[in-house]
N, CA, C and O of each residue as an XYZ file, in Angstrom:
284
protein
N     101.560    119.160     81.767
C     101.938    118.148     82.746
C     102.934    118.722     83.754
O     102.885    118.378     84.935
N     103.830    119.590     83.300
C     104.824    120.179     84.199
C     104.148    121.016     85.281
O     104.587    121.014     86.431
N     103.091    121.728     84.921
C     102.362    122.531     85.906
C     101.733    121.640     86.973
O     101.726    121.985     88.155
N     101.210    120.505     86.557
C     100.591    119.572     87.499
C     101.643    118.989     88.450
O     101.375    118.811     89.638
N     102.834    118.692     87.930
C     103.921    118.206     88.787
C     104.287    119.263     89.822
O     104.485    118.949     90.996
N     104.376    120.513     89.385
C     104.699    121.597     90.310
C     103.630    121.733     91.387
O     103.936    121.964     92.557
N     102.381    121.588     90.979
C     101.282    121.656     91.939
C     101.366    120.505     92.932
O     101.136    120.696     94.127
N     101.692    119.315     92.447
C     101.828    118.152     93.331
C     102.955    118.377     94.335
O     102.796    118.109     95.526
N     104.088    118.866     93.851
C     105.220    119.138     94.747
C     104.827    120.133     95.822
O     105.170    119.954     96.991
N     104.114    121.176     95.438
C     103.678    122.193     96.388
C     102.726    121.610     97.420
O     102.851    121.893     98.611
N     101.782    120.803     96.974
C     100.820    120.211     97.904
C     101.498    119.254     98.879
O     101.156    119.226    100.061
N     102.452    118.473     98.392
C     103.178    117.556     99.278
C     103.954    118.348    100.330
O     103.971    117.969    101.501
N     104.591    119.436     99.924
C     105.323    120.269    100.886
C     104.378    120.872    101.914
O     104.719    120.965    103.093
N     103.199    121.281    101.477
C     102.216    121.833    102.411
C     101.773    120.776    103.412
O     101.576    121.087    104.587
N     101.615    119.533    102.969
C     101.261    118.448    103.892
C     102.342    118.287    104.952
O     102.047    118.165    106.141
N     103.592    118.288    104.511
C     104.720    118.157    105.446
C     104.714    119.299    106.443
O     104.922    119.082    107.637
N     104.479    120.511    105.969
C     104.444    121.682    106.847
C     103.295    121.583    107.851
O     103.458    121.929    109.021
N     102.138    121.111    107.394
C     100.989    120.985    108.289
C     101.233    119.917    109.355
O     100.837    120.092    110.507
N     101.876    118.826    108.982
C     102.200    117.785    109.962
C     103.164    118.349    111.004
O     103.004    118.112    112.202
N     104.161    119.092    110.541
C     105.139    119.677    111.460
C     104.473    120.658    112.428
O     104.885    120.783    113.581
N     103.441    121.348    111.945
C     102.710    122.296    112.783
C     101.607    121.612    113.595
O     100.860    122.273    114.317
N     101.511    120.294    113.474
C     100.510    119.484    114.175
C      99.079    119.913    113.846
O      98.190    119.878    114.697
N      98.880    120.315    112.603
C      97.551    120.668    112.108
C      97.057    119.486    111.266
O      97.018    119.540    110.037
N      96.685    118.430    111.969
C      96.422    117.154    111.316
C      95.144    117.151    110.462
O      95.103    116.508    109.414
N      94.108    117.865    110.906
C      92.885    117.885    110.105
C      93.127    118.561    108.757
O      92.653    118.082    107.727
N      93.856    119.659    108.761
C      94.190    120.331    107.505
C      95.101    119.457    106.657
O      95.001    119.453    105.430
N      95.990    118.719    107.311
C      96.880    117.814    106.577
C      96.078    116.705    105.902
O      96.395    116.303    104.783
N      95.041    116.210    106.576
C      94.179    115.176    105.991
C      93.505    115.715    104.738
O      93.456    115.037    103.712
N      92.987    116.931    104.823
C      92.303    117.539    103.680
C      93.273    117.765    102.514
O      92.940    117.482    101.363
N      94.455    118.270    102.812
C      95.455    118.522    101.774
C      95.934    117.206    101.170
O      96.201    117.126     99.970
N      96.042    116.176    102.008
C      96.458    114.858    101.529
C      95.447    114.310    100.526
O      95.828    113.719     99.515
N      94.166    114.505    100.805
C      93.122    114.039     99.891
C      93.242    114.757     98.542
O      93.101    114.136     97.488
N      93.501    116.058     98.583
C      93.673    116.817     97.343
C      94.882    116.320     96.562
O      94.812    116.131     95.347
N      95.986    116.109     97.263
C      97.212    115.651     96.611
C      97.029    114.250     96.032
O      97.530    113.954     94.947
N      96.323    113.400     96.744
C      96.073    112.039     96.254
C      95.225    112.058     94.984
O      95.485    111.307     94.044
N      94.224    112.909     94.963
C      93.391    113.038     93.759
C      94.217    113.525     92.581
O      94.092    113.013     91.469
N      95.065    114.519     92.831
C      95.924    115.043     91.771
C      96.884    113.961     91.275
O      97.090    113.814     90.070
N      97.465    113.213     92.198
C      98.377    112.135     91.821
C      97.664    111.086     90.971
O      98.200    110.632     89.960
N      96.470    110.707     91.377
C      95.703    109.731     90.595
C      95.449    110.236     89.180
O      95.545    109.479     88.214
N      95.126    111.513     89.069
C      94.885    112.112     87.756
C      96.160    112.096     86.909
O      96.120    111.797     85.716
N      97.285    112.419     87.538
C      98.561    112.405     86.807
C      98.918    110.995     86.345
O      99.400    110.806     85.228
N      98.683    110.020     87.197
C      98.973    108.630     86.822
C      98.099    108.209     85.643
O      98.562    107.547     84.715
N      96.838    108.601     85.696
C      95.913    108.248     84.612
C      96.328    108.829     83.270
O      96.054    108.244     82.222
N      96.992    109.985     83.302
C      97.353    110.668     82.060
C      98.841    110.590     81.724
O      99.299    111.250     80.792
N      99.595    109.791     82.473
C     101.029    109.646     82.210
C     101.239    108.968     80.857
O     100.542    108.019     80.497
N     102.209    109.480     80.130
C     102.433    108.983     78.773
C     103.684    108.129     78.616
O     103.847    107.453     77.600
N     104.566    108.150     79.606
C     105.785    107.344     79.466
C     106.182    106.729     80.806
O     105.687    107.123     81.862
N     107.071    105.771     80.737
C     107.481    105.039     81.934
C     108.246    105.914     82.925
O     108.105    105.737     84.135
N     109.051    106.853     82.432
C     109.809    107.725     83.327
C     108.870    108.545     84.210
O     109.125    108.740     85.398
N     107.801    109.013     83.619
C     106.812    109.774     84.379
C     106.157    108.896     85.432
O     105.958    109.328     86.568
N     105.823    107.674     85.066
C     105.215    106.752     86.024
C     106.157    106.425     87.178
O     105.718    106.285     88.319
N     107.439    106.304     86.887
C     108.420    106.025     87.946
C     108.482    107.197     88.922
O     108.484    106.999     90.137
N     108.531    108.411     88.391
C     108.577    109.587     89.261
C     107.288    109.699     90.084
O     107.331    110.025     91.271
N     106.165    109.433     89.460
C     104.897    109.498     90.176
C     104.810    108.422     91.258
O     104.191    108.637     92.300
N     105.422    107.277     91.015
C     105.404    106.221     92.031
C     106.154    106.664     93.284
O     105.804    106.258     94.393
N     107.181    107.494     93.116
C     107.904    108.028     94.282
C     106.965    108.895     95.121
O     106.969    108.817     96.350
N     106.164    109.717     94.451
C     105.197    110.542     95.167
C     104.126    109.688     95.833
O     103.642    110.018     96.915
N     103.764    108.599     95.188
C     102.761    107.706     95.761
C     103.279    107.098     97.068
O     102.546    107.017     98.053
N     104.527    106.679     97.071
C     105.137    106.128     98.286
C     105.222    107.211     99.368
O     104.924    106.954    100.534
N     105.626    108.408     98.975
C     105.735    109.505     99.930
C     104.369    109.847    100.529
O     104.253    110.051    101.737
N     103.340    109.909     99.686
C     101.996    110.198    100.196
C     101.515    109.094    101.138
O     100.848    109.380    102.132
N     101.841    107.858    100.843
C     101.476    106.757    101.744
C     102.171    106.914    103.094
O     101.567    106.683    104.142
N     103.425    107.302    103.063
C     104.179    107.517    104.299
C     103.585    108.691    105.091
O     103.425    108.610    106.309
N     103.263    109.773    104.391
C     102.674    110.924    105.062
C     101.306    110.579    105.653
O     100.938    111.086    106.712
N     100.564    109.724    104.971
C      99.272    109.279    105.494
C      99.472    108.586    106.839
O      98.702    108.806    107.774
N     100.505    107.751    106.935
C     100.802    107.083    108.211
C     101.162    108.084    109.289
O     100.745    107.945    110.439
N     101.941    109.099    108.919
C     102.355    110.122    109.878
C     101.160    110.929    110.384
O     101.101    111.301    111.556
N     100.218    111.191    109.493
C      99.043    111.968    109.876
C      98.178    111.182    110.857
O      97.688    111.738    111.840
N      97.993    109.911    110.596
C      97.075    109.113    111.388
C      97.729    108.432    112.590
O      97.035    107.886    113.447
N      99.050    108.463    112.655
C      99.789    107.908    113.806
C     100.892    108.871    114.211
O     102.075    108.567    114.059
N     100.505    110.040    114.729
C     101.528    111.074    115.029
C     102.473    110.729    116.124
O     103.357    111.521    116.448
């Protein structure tokens, strides 16, 4: 699970970097990958603390989605 969290963190940072570079199509693709990974992590979360942390990423991904589609 820790490896998946690290992967999620990396993908979210890449989305932020792509938005900053105004590479919106790549950001859309990376966002889809990160969303799939997040959904998988939520499905396999075993405790409430993990779900709370994942919910923070869910909010962040929703915000980044808005930034991508409304630059």
